[in-house]
MIPA-682322 format. One record per residue (C-alpha): y, x, z; residue number from 1. Coordinates in Angstrom, 2 decimals. Layout:
BEGIN
yy,xx,zz,resi
Y,X,Z,NUM
...
***
This chain:
BEGIN
yy,xx,zz,resi
61.37,127.68,135.68,1
60.33,126.12,132.43,2
62.90,126.63,129.46,3
63.46,124.40,126.69,4
63.70,125.93,123.23,5
65.32,124.16,120.04,6
61.72,124.00,118.60,7
60.52,121.97,121.38,8
62.81,119.08,120.56,9
60.51,118.25,117.57,10
57.33,118.27,119.70,11
55.63,115.18,120.83,12
55.66,116.37,124.38,13
59.55,116.29,124.37,14
59.70,112.91,122.93,15
57.52,111.76,125.82,16
60.24,112.75,128.38,17
62.74,110.47,126.84,18
63.63,107.59,129.17,19
64.00,103.97,128.30,20
66.86,101.75,129.82,21
65.72,98.61,131.73,22
66.30,95.01,130.28,23
68.29,94.28,133.65,24
70.62,97.40,133.13,25
70.99,96.40,129.41,26
71.98,92.97,130.29,27
74.49,93.89,132.88,28
76.12,96.54,130.43,29
76.33,93.98,127.83,30
77.69,91.15,129.81,31
80.33,93.51,131.63,32
81.37,94.75,128.10,33
81.68,91.05,127.10,34
83.93,90.16,129.94,35
86.08,93.16,129.70,36
86.29,92.51,125.93,37
87.45,88.94,126.85,38
90.01,90.23,129.17,39
91.28,92.59,126.17,40
91.40,89.62,124.01,41
93.60,87.60,126.34,42
96.02,90.40,126.98,43
96.39,90.80,123.38,44
97.04,87.21,122.71,45
99.48,86.92,125.57,46
101.61,89.97,124.70,47
101.59,89.67,120.99,48
105.12,90.10,119.71,49
104.45,90.89,116.06,50
105.20,88.97,112.95,51
101.78,87.31,112.18,52
99.00,86.95,114.79,53
95.65,88.01,113.61,54
92.85,86.18,115.57,55
90.15,88.07,113.56,56
91.63,91.31,114.65,57
91.62,89.96,118.31,58
87.81,88.96,118.01,59
87.06,92.41,116.49,60
88.22,93.92,119.91,61
85.43,92.00,121.85,62
82.79,92.91,119.18,63
84.05,96.68,119.13,64
83.58,96.71,122.98,65
80.26,95.37,123.05,66
79.12,97.36,120.11,67
80.41,100.64,121.52,68
78.55,99.95,124.79,69
75.32,99.48,122.75,70
75.61,102.58,121.07,71
76.23,104.39,124.32,72
73.35,102.97,126.08,73
71.06,103.92,123.07,74
72.20,107.62,122.57,75
72.07,108.21,126.24,76
68.41,107.41,126.50,77
67.18,109.45,123.47,78
68.42,112.69,122.34,79
66.88,112.46,118.85,80
68.63,108.95,118.46,81
71.92,110.60,119.73,82
71.62,113.30,117.13,83
71.12,110.65,114.32,84
73.82,108.50,115.72,85
76.40,111.24,115.59,86
75.60,111.94,111.74,87
75.49,108.33,110.88,88
79.06,107.66,112.65,89
80.52,110.81,110.91,90
80.57,109.19,107.53,91
82.19,105.95,108.87,92
86.01,105.57,107.66,93
88.35,102.78,108.53,94
90.60,102.07,105.62,95
92.48,99.09,107.11,96
96.06,100.19,107.87,97
97.43,99.83,111.29,98
101.12,98.41,111.21,99
101.72,98.06,114.84,100
101.00,101.08,117.00,101
100.00,98.69,119.71,102
97.08,97.59,117.75,103
95.55,101.18,117.71,104
95.99,101.32,121.48,105
94.13,98.02,121.80,106
91.31,99.49,119.58,107
91.36,102.65,121.72,108
91.10,100.48,124.76,109
88.17,98.68,123.57,110
86.28,101.81,122.81,111
86.98,103.32,126.02,112
85.85,100.16,127.89,113
82.60,100.27,125.91,114
81.81,103.75,126.42,115
82.28,103.33,130.18,116
80.09,100.13,130.25,117
77.49,102.03,128.16,118
77.47,104.75,130.50,119
77.07,102.59,133.39,120
80.39,103.27,135.00,121
81.55,99.47,135.09,122
83.57,99.79,138.20,123
85.75,102.47,136.46,124
85.97,100.32,133.45,125
87.03,97.17,135.52,126
89.68,99.05,137.44,127
91.06,100.93,134.53,128
91.19,97.62,132.57,129
93.02,95.57,135.27,130
95.72,98.44,135.67,131
96.19,98.80,131.89,132
96.44,95.14,131.34,133
98.91,94.77,134.09,134
101.11,97.63,132.80,135
101.11,96.02,129.26,136
101.92,92.67,130.58,137
104.77,93.99,132.75,138
106.37,95.99,129.80,139
105.80,93.27,127.31,140
107.17,90.27,129.11,141
109.41,91.63,132.06,142
111.33,94.56,130.49,143
113.57,93.61,127.86,144
114.09,95.99,124.92,145
117.14,95.82,122.71,146
116.03,96.10,119.13,147
118.40,97.24,116.42,148
118.79,95.18,113.30,149
119.58,96.13,109.64,150
122.37,94.35,108.02,151
122.33,94.43,104.12,152
125.53,93.31,102.49,153
126.15,92.84,98.73,154
129.95,92.55,97.85,155
132.23,92.97,94.74,156
135.51,94.81,94.21,157
137.50,92.11,95.84,158
136.85,93.45,99.45,159
136.67,97.04,100.65,160
134.36,98.60,102.97,161
137.08,99.08,105.56,162
137.40,95.32,106.02,163
133.61,94.85,106.51,164
133.59,97.45,109.09,165
136.78,95.90,110.92,166
134.70,92.58,111.35,167
131.55,94.61,112.38,168
133.58,96.39,115.15,169
134.69,92.87,116.52,170
131.31,91.37,116.24,171
128.64,93.90,117.27,172
128.18,96.60,120.16,173
127.84,99.40,117.64,174
127.03,100.12,114.01,175
125.98,102.97,111.80,176
125.94,103.34,107.97,177
122.54,103.81,106.57,178
123.04,103.57,102.82,179
125.56,102.80,100.25,180
124.67,102.16,96.71,181
126.67,100.82,93.65,182
125.02,98.48,91.22,183
126.48,98.41,87.71,184
129.94,99.67,88.63,185
131.33,96.33,90.24,186
128.77,95.45,92.97,187
128.02,97.35,96.02,188
125.14,97.21,98.41,189
125.36,98.77,101.77,190
123.21,98.68,104.76,191
124.16,99.03,108.52,192
122.08,99.69,111.55,193
123.55,97.31,114.06,194
123.45,96.51,117.85,195
124.04,92.92,118.35,196
125.72,90.83,121.14,197
124.49,87.53,122.38,198
125.22,85.48,119.17,199
123.94,87.65,116.49,200
123.75,84.65,114.02,201
127.45,84.28,113.86,202
127.68,87.82,112.21,203
126.05,86.72,108.91,204
128.24,83.48,108.84,205
131.56,85.29,109.27,206
130.59,87.89,106.69,207
129.55,85.24,104.21,208
133.06,83.56,104.55,209
134.78,86.69,103.55,210
136.15,86.72,100.04,211
133.82,89.08,97.77,212
130.96,89.13,99.92,213
127.96,87.96,97.51,214
125.14,87.98,100.08,215
124.52,89.11,103.82,216
121.05,89.50,105.34,217
120.14,90.80,108.68,218
116.63,91.94,109.49,219
114.90,92.83,112.72,220
114.17,96.56,112.80,221
111.30,96.91,115.56,222
108.53,98.46,113.28,223
107.95,94.84,111.65,224
110.57,93.61,109.37,225
111.42,89.92,110.04,226
114.33,88.04,108.46,227
***
């Protein structure tokens, strides 16, 4: 049996043994990655629950799927190209912060689908994408998750902390003190984490009607802060 030494990699006889991908296979891989990228696009758009929807980020999921498939197709046919590609990609750094953990999941999903399409494992990519998409849609639209809120209250010495907590005990399911700070000796800012009932907007109104309350702000606390 003929053995291949490391020095043989740089010989022309070794380069002649590298295979080339056919046009038909390339077109099938690219089209399949495009279709699955569009599937990821529609799943992301349908299940997005953040503050500001980014259309450009959603488009980038399609491009990332196709680009990854192209890279995998290229490096699978030529070992020298694969070595060079590994070196080139090792210097790539993504500086854009990911605020929502689900965005990172979609990026990872796009890369995995691109790898499978580039490796010609299209059936696995299709079946896996359908299952993942159904799971995301199920959990995003059917299962209701009760998110907590942050309640920030500023009040003067005309009202006590005990009076505020008595009102909260009647209006919310449960609450927990998160911070308490005194501003210039006569004004206090206090923050609660609360679990609300059905009519959560009434809490801010009831607090504002109390004597001594200067402001009451309630923020959604689900990873993205929304007033």
